PAMAR-997857 format. One record per residue: residue in three letters; x, y, z of N, C-alpha, C, CB in turn. Coordinates in steps of 0.02 Angstrom, whole numbers, plus 50000, padded with zeros to 5 digits. Glycine has a CB too. Example, Ala and Ser with C-alpha at 12.3 -4.5 7.8 and 13.67 -1.06 7.14 Angstrom:
ALA506604971650390506154977550390506604983550390505654977650452 SER506424988850354506844994750357506455000250394507044997050286 
end
This chain:
MET549825324848367550055318348372549925314448432550685318448364 ILE549855318448488549635316148554548825315148542549845321948617 GLN548575316748509547875314748489547855308148464547585319248439 TRP548265307048412548265300448372548605294248427548805301648293 LEU549055296048466549165291148511548725289548564549675292148536 GLU548285293848580547575291848635547105288148593547095299248670 PHE546975289548527546605285748501546835279948477546345288448463 ASN547375277448470547715270248462547695267048540548605270948429 CYS547765271848581547645267948647546955264648666547775272448701 ILE546605269148654545735268148663545725261248617545115276048623 ARG545815262048552545695255848502546065250648533545955256948423 ASN546625249748554546835244048571546425241348648547635245048573 PHE546265244748681545895243648746545245241548725545855250048793 VAL545005243048686544335241148665544345234248635544065246248614 GLY544805233748586544915226548562545145220848607545395226748514 MET545485222348660545735218348716544915216148742546285223248780 VAL544545220348757543955218748800543435215248750543625225848837 LEU543515216948694542975212048643543225206348635542825214248568 LYS543955205248639544275197948634544125193748691545055198048630 ASN544125197448759543915192648810543185190448812544065195548874 ILE542595196048796541855194348796541805188148745541365201048770 ARG541935188448699541755184748634541635177248658542385185248572 PRO542175174148695541975167148715541325167148749542495163848762 VAL541175171248791540685170548828539935171448775540795175948889 PHE539925175848743539375175448697539235170248657539395180048659 VAL539885166948635539935160748591539695153948634540745159848564 GLY539735154048708539585149348757538745149448763539985151148828 VAL538545156348772537905156648791537385154648721537795164448823 ALA537705155748668537355153948604537285147148589537665156648550 VAL537805143148610537945136048601537445132048650538745134448619 PHE537385135348718536915132248764536195134248747537085134348837 ILE536035138548723535505140748701535275135248640535625147948682 SER535645135348579535495131348532535475123448566536015132648475 GLY535875121148600535695115348629535025113448671536175114248663 CYS534885118248708534125118148744533535117548687533975125948792 SER533745120148652533015120348589532915113748566533145125148509 PHE533335108648569533325102048548533175097248609533985100448513 SER533165099248653533135096348715532505091448716533095101848769 ALA531995092748692531275090348695531275083748648530705096548667 ASP531855083648608531855076448566532205070848621532395077148484 SER532375072648661532745067448707532325064748764533385070548739 LEU531705067648773531365066348830531195060348827530865070048845 LEU531065054648887530785048748890530015048548884531005045848948 PRO529895043348846529155042548844528785041748906528995037048807 THR528105044448905527725043248975527465037848982527215047348989 LEU527085035349034526795029349049526205028549018526715028349112 THR525915033749001525215033948965525325032548891524815041248974 GLY525925033548871526055030548793525885037948757525435022848764 GLU525705044448790525535051048741526375053848736524875058048785 ASP526355058548690526965061948669527075067248723526915065048594 PRO527625066848756527805071348805527705077948781528475070448826 ALA527995079548716527975085548699527365089048682528355085948658 GLY526785084548671526175087348672526055089148592526145093848724 PRO525445090748583525365092048508525725096948472524765093748495 THR526105097248408526385100648378526135107348338526605096848351 SER525515103748321525075107448264524345107248279525165104148191 SER523915111348259523165110548265522865107148218522835116348266 ALA523355104548167523205098648111523125092448147523815097548055 GLN523805091248174524005085648205523445083748275524815086948226 LYS523245089248302522715088348358522005086348330522645095348401 ASP521915088248270521335085348254521365079948226521015088548222 GLN521945076948198522005069548184522045065248238522555068048147 ALA522105066648300522205062948350521565060648387522645066248389 PRO521445053548401520775052448402520775054348484520495044248374 GLU519935056148490519905059448566519625053948607519385066448575 ALA519705052948666519485046748724518765049248732519985046448812 LYS518265044448712517685045948733517415041048779517305047048682 THR516985043348824516795039248882515975036548864516865044348957 SER516075029648843515415025648836514915025748886515555019148830 PRO514285025448869513835026048924513765019348944513175029548909 ALA513375018949009513375011949037512865008048994513165011849118 PRO512965001148994512714997848948512004996448977513164992048930 PRO511364995048943510774994348971510794987849013510254994548920 LEU510264987649050510134981649086509944976449045509654982449134 ALA510134970149053509744964949010509154963549021509974959149009 PRO508654961348984508024959148999508014953649040507684958048946 THR507394953349079507454948449134507174941349108507064951149200 ARG507014942049035506774934749016507464932248990506094934148954 LEU507544924849020508064921149008508234919748935507974915649041 ALA507584919448904507524915948831508084920548780506584916648798 GLN508154927548806508424931148763509224930548772508134937848769 ASN509504928148822510034927148841510374920648836509984928848891 ALA510014916548821510154909248828510114906048746509534905448885 PRO510714905148722510764903148662510424896848651511384902948645 ALA510324892948695510184885048685509434885348670510374879848757 ASN509084892648684508384892848673508274892448601508074898848702 ASN508834895448560508754896348491509014891048449509034902148472 GLY509394885848486509684880848453509214876148411510044877248500 ALA509484872448372509004866848339508734860648387509434863348277 ASP508354857848368507984852048408508564847748411507274848148371 SER508664844348477509054839648485508834832448455509164839648550 GLY508184832348421507994824848396507674821848453508634820048370 THR507734822448519507454818948565506704820148594507874819348610 PHE506404815448625505704816448638505664823248682505394809648676 VAL506084824348737506034829048771506234836448732506404827248827 GLY506774834848697506664841748643506194844148609506964841848596 SER505814839248569505184840148552504724843648591504974835148542 LYS504694841048647504064843648710504504850848732503924836448799 VAL504994852348736505224858548741504974863948702505814858248732 GLY504934861948632504654866048577504034867448576504744863648522 GLU503674862848606502954862448599502754868048666502624853448607 LEU503074865048729502964870448780503114877448762503334868948837 ARG503554878348727503844885848713503334888948670504624886048673 LYS503084885548618502584888348589501894889748628502484884548536 GLU501714886348673501164888048713501384894248765500914881448752 LEU502034893148776502254899448837502084905248790503234899948869 ARG502334905348713502324912248696501584913548685502784914048634 ARG501124909948665500394910148666500104914048724500134903248668 LEU500354911048789500184914248849500434919648858500304911248898 GLN501114921348849501354928648855500954933348818502044929548831 ILE500774932148743500394936948709499774938748742500264934748644 ASN499394934548770498754934948801498854939048870498434927548812 VAL499364938448905499404940948963499504948448941499934937449009 SER499984951048899500204957948877499444960148845500934957948816 ARG499114956748808498554960448787497834960548844498384957148713 ASN497944955648882497324957548960497744963148997497164949249036 ASN498364962948993498544968749045498374975449010499384968649067 SER498444976248938498294982948901497624984448919498364982748823 ASN497224979548912496454980648915496304981548985496004974548884 LEU496594979749022496504982549102496634989249110496964979149155 GLN497234992049075497424998649091496945003349065498075000349067 GLN496875000848992496405004748961495515004649002496435001448880 LEU495365000049040494714999249064494805005549124494524990549092 ARG495455005249155495515009049213495475016449200496125007349246 ALA495845018149143495775024349116495125027749112496015024149058 ASN494675023249082494045026549051493715026749107493645022948992 SER493755021949156493265023849232493575029849273493255016349295 VAL494215030649262494335036849304494115043249260495145037349327 GLN494125042049198493935049649174493125049049184494175051849082 SER492785044249186492005044849197491875047249266491625037649187 ALA492345043649319492145045149381492325053049398492465040049429 GLU492985057049358493195063649363492455067849335493945064849313 SER492325065649282491725069449250490975068049289491665066849167 TYR490985063149334490325060749359490295066949429490345050849383 GLN490895067149460490925070449514491015078549503491445067349551 ARG491125080449449491195087049426490275089149411491795087149348 ALA489985083649377489245084349370488845085649420488985079349346 VAL489015080749472488615081349544488855087949583488785074249595 ALA489455089649574489535095349618489275100749587490195096849639 VAL489125102149528488855108349488488085108049524488865107249390 VAL487805100949525487015100349548487095103249631486675090449541 ASN487525100349656487595101949739487625108949754488285098949773 SER488105112549714488195119049728487605123749709488785121049696 ARG487285121749648486685125949637486155124549705486315123849557 LEU486165118849716485585117349770485725120749833485505109449787 GLN486315121949838486625123749913486305132349915487715122949915 VAL486285135249867486115141149867485255142849855486565143749817 GLY485055136349837484375136349827484125139049753484095140249882 THR483745134849720483445134949665482685132249656483845131949630 THR482385133049597481555132349594481775124249578480985137949522 PRO481105121949603480995116149608480965111149531480395116649649 GLY481385106949512481375104549449481705108449397480745103649432 ASN482155111049423482575115449372482805112649320483115118449397 PRO482675112749250482965109949197483665108749190482795113149153 VAL483955114749205484715113949211485025108049250484975119949243 LEU484705107949318484965103549347484865095949338484865105049395 VAL484155095949312483905087849278484405086649230483075087149235 GLN484575089549177485105089749125485735085949169485285098449096 ARG485945090449211486585088449233486525081449271486885094149281 PHE485955081149306485825074549345485865069449289485065074149386 ASN485525070149238485535064349181486225061949154485145066749118 THR486635068849152487295068249131487745063049182487595075749128 ALA487505065149248487905060849292487705052849298487865064149361 LEU486995053149294486675045149289487065041049231485745045149266 SER487105044549183487485041449119488215041549127487325045249052 LEU488475045649154489285043849176489225038049231489745051449216 LEU488855036949269488895032449319488555025149285488505035649387 ASN488225025049237488075019049198488725016649154487435020749151 SER489165021049142489675019549089490095016449141490015025949040 ILE490285018249198490615015249256490395007849272490485019749318 SER489855007449281489435000049284489544994949224488605001449284 GLU489634998149149489884995049088490464992649095489904998949035 ASP491044997449124491684996749136491774989449173491925002849177 ILE491274989349241491284982849280491144977249248490864982749330 GLY490604977849204490524971149144491114969249118490104972849077 SER491344975049087491934972749045492604969549086492184979249002 MET492624972249149493124969749193493004962449210493164973849254 ASN492374960249222492144953049238492234948649176491354952849262 LYS492214951349120492284948449054493154946049052492034954648989 LEU493544951149061494154951349060494544947149111494294957349062 THR494014946049179494344941249229494064933849204494114943249316 SER493714932449163493634925249150494254924049087492754923349123 GLN494474929449043494934926549008495744926949040494854929748941 VAL495814930649099496314930449144496264923049182496244936849191 THR495804921749203495714914949228495874909749188495134913749245 SER495704909749122495964904449071496634905449061495634904549004 ASP496894910449066497664910849057497924907649121497964918949047 SER497684909549184497974905249235497934898249246497804907149285 THR497494893949208497234888449195497944885549150496464889249157 LEU497934888649086498564887249048499254888649079498544891048989 ALA499384893349121500044893249157500114887449197500144898949199 ALA499604885749239499664879649286499804873449256499084878549323 PHE499584872949182499704867649137500344867149116499334867949083 LEU500464872449088501374872249078501774872049140501684879449040 SER501674874049196502114872649240502174866449258502044875949288 GLU501694864049267501524855349278501984852049229500634852549256 ASN501884852649164502144849149111502964850249111501794851549045 THR503174856449120503824858749114504184854549178503874867549117 ARG503904852949229504274849649291504214842249270503904851249370 ALA503614840349235503624833349232504174831649166502804830449221 ALA504254835949121504694834849077505484832149109504704841449039 PHE505514834649163506344832649197506244825749205506604836349280 ARG505734822149223505754814849237505684809749171505174813449288 VAL505574813649117505634808649067506364806649051505304810949007 SER506544799649036507114796949022507304798548937507044789149043 GLY507874797448924508164798548854508234805848835507724795048800 ALA508324810148890508574816848874509224818948870508354820748913 MET509484823548826510284825748834510234832248879510704827648752 ASP510854833148892511024838848945510764845648910511924839348962 GLU510764847748848510594852048821509784853248819510914851448768 ASP509474847448831508654846348841508584850348913508374836948847 HIS508884847448964508814849149025509024856949039509174844349063 GLN509394859449003509564865549006508974870748972510244865748975 LYS508784868348919508204870948891507604870648942508054867248826 LEU507574865748975506984865049025506974869849073506964858849061 ALA507634870049109507734875049170507514882849151508584875149193 MET507734883849090507714891249053507074891649044508114892448980 LEU506604887049011505864887049017505554886949085505594881448983 GLU505724883449123505424884249191505404891549226505804879649236 ASP506064894649214506074900249238505524905149206506734902149233 GLU505564905249140505054909349102504324907349126505134908049021 VAL504134903349129503354900149147503304902149220503244890749137 ASN503804903849266503664904849333503574910649339504074902949375 ARG503834915749304503904921949286503134923649273504424923049227 THR502974921049217502314921249177501714919949229502314915349115 VAL501744915849264501244913949310501304918449368501304906749331 VAL501774922349386501824928349439501374934049413502644931149448 LEU501534935249327501114940149306500494939149314501194941449250 VAL500274934049285499474931049277499134932449335499394922849266 GLU499404929749408499124931349461499114938149486499354927749500 ARG499524941649465499494949049473498994952149453499944952149447 VAL498854951049370498424953449347497624952849363498584952149300 LEU497584946949384497024941849419496884946149483497334933049440 LYS497314948649514497254950849594497054958649581498094949849647 GLU497334961349537497194967749530496494969149491497764970749497 LEU496244964549459495614963749425495094964149483495574956649382 SER495234958549521494794958149581494624964949629495124952949624 GLU495284966349641495294972749685494904978749649496104974949699 ASP494924979949584494724984449538493774984649540495114981749462 ILE493704978849525492974976649517492604976749593492954968549483 GLN492874975249637492534978049707492654984649731492734974249764 ARG493014988549699493104996149719492504999049674493954999749699 HIS492664996349617492015000049570491494998949593491874998149501 THR491324992449613490584990449624490314993749686490494982549630 ASN490754994349737490594999949789490405005749780491015001349822 PHE490845009349740490715015949712489995017649676491255016849664 VAL489875012549632489335012749594488665012949642489355006849545 ALA488635006749689488195006449738488175012349772488305001249778 THR488735015549809488635021149848488185027049807489355023649871 GLU488535028749756488375034349711487475033349677489045034149643 ARG487425028149667486715026449670486335028749708486615021149678 SER486325026449773486005028849818486005037149830486225025249867 ASN486665039349830486585046549842486375050649777487255049349870 LEU486295047049724485865049249654485215050549659485855044349602 ASN484905043749715484195044349725483985050049771483935038149751 THR484485051949808484385057849861484405062949814484965058949924 LEU484955063849770484965070049735484335071649687485595070149696 SER484175066349664483485067449626482855069649666483275060749593 GLU482785067749743482275071049767482505079049791481995066649823 SER483125079449792483295087649805483145090849750484025089649822 ILE483325088049689483215092249626482425093249625483505088349553 LYS481995089249640481215088749638481055093949693480885080649655 THR481365094749746481185100749801481365106749788481465100149864 GLY481995107449753482465113049747482785114749812482115119149720 GLU482845109349855483215110949907483805105749922482765111849961 ILE484345107549938484915100749949484735096950007485745103149964 MET484765091350009484635085850070485315082950108484245078850037 GLY485775080650059486405077950082486555070750039486345076850166 ALA486865066450101487155061150065486455055050088488105059150096 SER486485051550060485995045550063485985042650133486215039750010 LEU485365040450155485165039450224485555033250248484375038650231 THR485665029250198486005021150195486655024750217486035015650106 ASN487025028650179487685030550185487865034350251487845034650127 ARG487315038550274487385041550343487465035250393486695046350364 ALA487015030150389487165026250440487675020950436486635023750458 LEU487955020550380488605016050379489145020650404488815013050302 ASP489125028250386489725031750424489555031450494489855039650403 ALA489055033150513488925030850606489205025550630488195028950630 VAL489055018350590489335012150618490145013150604488995004950579 ALA490465016150549491125014850543491475020250601491345015950462 SER491165025150628491505029750662491235028150743491345037350630 GLY491075021350758491065017850823490315020350852491785020050876 ARG489815022950819489245025250860488725019750839488985033250845 GLN488575015650899488075011350900487405012950923488285006650932 ASN486885007050904486285009150951486195010551022485905005050948 SER485825014651042485815015951112485275009751149485545024351122 VAL485045006451119484625000651137484934995251111483925001051114 GLY484834988251148484824982151106484484979551055484764978651134 PRO484584975051037484164971450979483484970650999484424964350959 ARG482874971050968482234969750996482064963350949481694976450991 THR481564958650987481384953550958480754956150930481374947750999 GLN480254960350949479694962850933479784970250924479204961050981 ARG479524973450877479564979950855479004983150910479404980850769 SER479194989150940478794993350987478724999950952479134994251058 ILE478225003450948478155009650914478125014950976477465009750865 SER478615020350973478635026951022477925029951017479225033150996 SER477725032251082477145035751085477085041651034477085038151151 ARG477715044051045477755051551002477885050550927478405056651030 PRO477605053950885477855051850815478535057950812477135052850744 LEU478955054150769479555056950751479365063350700480025051050718 VAL478895061950647478765067350602477895066650602479195066250522 VAL477625071550595476955072250566476825076350510476555074350612 ILE476655072950456476435076150389475695076850376476705072250332 ARG475395083650369474825083950363474635086150293474615087350410 PHE474205082650263474135084450185473355087050182474285076850128 ASP473485093450202472985097950219472865103050155473205101750286 ARG473395102550104473355107050046473785101850001473695115450059 LYS473685105249929474025101949868474835101549875473825106249799 ASP475225097449847475935097549854476225101049904476205099649802 VAL476075097249964476515097950031477255095250023476155093550093 ALA477645101050038478435099450034478575096650108478955106850016 TYR478735089850109478905087450176479535084450166478405082650208 GLU479915084250110480475079950100481015082550145480685079550025 GLN481185088850146481705090750176481575089650254481855097550155 ALA481055091550277480985089250359481045082250366480275091150395 LEU480695077650326480825070150332481535068650323480415066050282 TYR481875070350287482615068750279483015071050343482915072250213 ASN482875078250370483255079050423483085074950483483255085450436 ALA482595073550490482325070250546482665062950552481525069850537 VAL482645059950490482825053150502483555052450498482495048550455 SER483875058450461484715057350461484855058650523485185062150412 ARG484455062450572484765063950651484765056950681484255069650705 VAL484215053550670484105047350714484585042550697483425044150708 LEU484625041150618485195037050607485935038750624485175035850545 GLU486105044350634486705047550651486885044950726486625055550645 ARG486325045250779486385041750829486395034550843486045043650854 ARG485845031750811485745024650818485625021850736485045023250874 PRO486375019250714486315016550641485815011650628486925013450619 GLY485675007550669485165002750657484535002950670485284998150679 SER484265008450686483615010250685483095008350641483625015450685 THR482475007350656481985004950603481385010850620481714995650615 PHE480945009950576480315016050575479695011650570480335022250499 SER479255015550573478535013250560478105019350531478195010450630 LEU477865018650470477445023650442476715021650450477615024750369 VAL476225026450470475535025150490475135030450453475425025650570 ALA474595028850407474305033450378473605033850421474275032050302 ILE473555039350430473035043250475472445044750428473345050650508 ALA471875042550451471075045050404470725048150452470495038350371 PRO470425053750437469925055850482469275051450489469735062450462 ASN469195051150558468505046450578467785050050576468585043850660 LEU467865054950533467285059750533466835057850467467565067950531 GLY466245058850474465835056750399465595050050403466315056950327 GLY465295049150353464895042550337465515036850307464215044550268 ALA465145031050300465585025450284465955025650206465125018850291 ALA465605030550170465885031450106466435038250108465235032450052 LYS466355043250148466875046550153467425044650198466685051950164 LEU467325039350242467865035950278468305031850227467555031250334 ALA467945028050184468405024750149468725027750100468175019850126 VAL468435033750070468755038450024469485040650061468225045350011 ASP469355043250127469925047450162470515040950175469615051850247 ARG470335034550188470805029550210471085027250140470445023450256 ASN470855028250091471175027750019471615032050025470775029149956 LYS471475038250021471885044250021472475045450070471455049350032 ALA472295042350131472855041350167473385035250159472605041150226 ARG473135030350134473745026150102474115028150053473595020550078 ARG473705030750013474205033449951474755038649969473765037349892 ASN474475042450011474955047450039475555043950084474525052750085 ALA475385039450117475845035050161476355031350096475315028450214 GLU476085028950054476545026450001477095030749972476165024549947 ASN476735036549950477255041049923477715043349974476965046749889 VAL477565043650038478125046950091478655039450088477715049450191 LEU478445033650091478855027850102479235027550031478395020950122 ARG479045029049970479465029849921480125035949923478985030749868 SER479705041249951480325047549959480805044750004480075055449995 LEU480605040550067481155037550103481685033250065480885033550152 GLN481495029650022481835024549980482235028849934481335019549940 ARG481965034749903482385038449867483015042149901481985042949837 MET482845043349959483395046550024483875040950031482995048250110 GLY483685035149997484185029950028484005023850089484715034650059 LEU483405025850118483265020750170482955014350148482835023550219 SER483375009750176483105002850144482455001350161483504996850165 PRO482134996550126481484996150122481174992350184481334993150059 ASP481724987550212481604983250258481574986550333482094978150249 ARG481734992450337481754996650384481264999850412482064999950370 VAL480734999550354480125004050365479485000550358480125009850316 SER479035000150411478394996050404477895000650382478154992450470 LEU477294998650361476785002250336476174999450362476785002350266 SER475715004950401475185002950429474695009050433475354999850492 GLU474035008150441473455013150444473005012650494473075012950390 ARG472645018450514472205017650563471815025450570472625014850629 THR471245025250583470825032050600470965035650664470075030450605 ALA470865042950658470865046250712470505052950710471495046750729 ARG470555056350758470175062550763470705068050733469915064050845 ALA470495069350658471035074050631470455077550571471865069250594 THR470695083150557470265086950500470545085950421470295095450518 SER471185082850415471325079750345471915074450363471565085850283 THR471915069950309472335064450307473045066150332472335061850240 GLU473345062350370474025063050388474455058050394474065065750437 VAL475115058050383475545052650400476065053650445475815050350349 HIS476155048750480476585050650548477115044750545476075050750629 LEU477595046550567478255042950560478425040650644478905048850522 TYR478515033950646478735032750714479555029750710478175027050751 LEU479795030750774480385027550783480265021550824480885031850811 ASN480375015150805480315008650832480705009150897480575003050782 
end
């Protein structure tokens, strides 16, 4: 009985507790359920986007993505492409028809300028390729001569011929550039004609406003084309001068190189180029200009032809090269020396032989790059055992 009373007391106590706590659970549940729908009452954002964000992956795929478009390309500088008046119909006036004629001539001029510029770039590429191949061929010959080789080595002769052919190719490019210059000059004349006629059209009466608008844009195009023509003409002139100097210098060097291959020993640059280098570096003659040549008493070089195939080229080149480095404007005298021994017949034979030897030495100097007007040739007899050639400094 007592246990039953205790059980009833406990049951009543638990019931009272549960009765007090139930409103709290109900309030919490109602609060939570109210929060679950709070997103429906949010205000729209300033950007117009859904503040609740995407609700599903499908909706996310369907939503358009914001793309950043690239910057638009720069418009071409030709006003004709940006001006609708250029493509409009003829106004029917004399000035309107004149604009159409001038525009046709301008289009023809622009086509010529583009074609001539392409030809110029092609000629430049050919010249650069030929010049590089030429320098490689010459470098091979010089490197072989530097260590020494046999006289007239056929391998070096072949390389020399290749270099000469490449140099001739550059000369042909110069001729093509001269022809191209004539064509560009004709374009320059046409450009000047268009510029003058476009300005004159403004002064013709009876034109409409749109005619003057077209003329203004046409004048801008003509002026830009004139600048392009003058630029191509200037570049052609500079290229021709540069290529001409290069060919002239290298032909002189090839003459010296040919003499080096003949002897199997390297000599160096052309004597004329050495003199020019000395002048460019500021070295002048140690004596002033002479009105009359005077031969020094001591010969600069003495070549004795007492045997066959005398190798004198290297010593002759070195001696003349040193003089030109110190005195770039020096001149020389070659004297053929014949022995004065024997009868008249032998003396005539020796004088003829000495003259031929002196002429050979003169040709060797010319192949080395020395200008013919720098050397005088004479002959005389002297006490000697064989024919000789003396080189004097004037």
